[in-house]
C-alpha positions, 0 to 999 in steps of 0.5 A: 500500500503507498502511503505517499500516493495517498498524501493531499497535494496543496494547490497554491493560488496562481497554479493550475493543473489540468489533464491533457490526454495522458499527461497533466500540464502545471501552469505557474508563474515559473513556467509550465511542466508536463507529467506523464499520467500512468494507465490506472491513475486518476487525478481528483481535483478538489478545492484547493488540493489534488488527491491521486487515486489508483485502480489496483494495488498493482500500481501502488509504486507508480501511484507513489511515483506520480505523486512525488512527481506532480508535488515536484512540479507544483512546487517547481512552478510556483517557487521553483528549485535551487542547487548551491555550488562552490569552486574551491582552489587557487585561480579556479573561477566561473564567469557568466557569458550570455547563455553559457558559463565559462569555467578555469578549473586548472585545465590548460583550457577554459571550459564553456558550458552552454545553459540549457533551456529552463535553468538559469545560472547566476554566478556570484563572486566568481566561486559560487554558483546558484542553479535554479529552475522550475524542474527538480530533476533538470536542476539537479541534473545541471548541478551534477554535470557542473560538479563533473567537470572538476570534482572535489579532489580528495587529497587537496579538496580543490573543485567543484562541490555542493554548497555544504557538502562535507568532504573526508580528506585523505592524507598524501603518500608522504604522511602514509610513509612517515607513519611507518607503512613500510616493511620492517626487515 
């Protein structure tokens, strides 16, 4: 039995949800998102909230999934989602240029990152980025792609990381050798 699927989704003012064939169109101030509605799951609209119902218990997993996707879409078109990234390292920085962001991350060349449709990237202080948009999956995907340009190094902790991400710093080769890790002869 899906507990998540039975939860009610609050519908704030200014956001509309309409069924269009096999999908739901969620419209709000931040844009429009479409959610596919699988066979056997129906949407019930009441005054200021939404409820999803399923026909049989075989759709329990899809019931919870569709409810979560719909709740994320309602939140996204109303308030939006954000991911904060920090760039750590000497000479590492980012610069916004129109529809792209140029990263200098210690490689022999700068990296041009094209900003996809539906996402905005704000560069603050050249070392702090804010990825924002209405679609939670797209915002998370873009933030992960930016982080993968230069993942945090476990030895020096340089690179691109999420704000507040805790990293475990490894000891280097010299520190390990000084600790007596060699063979006893």
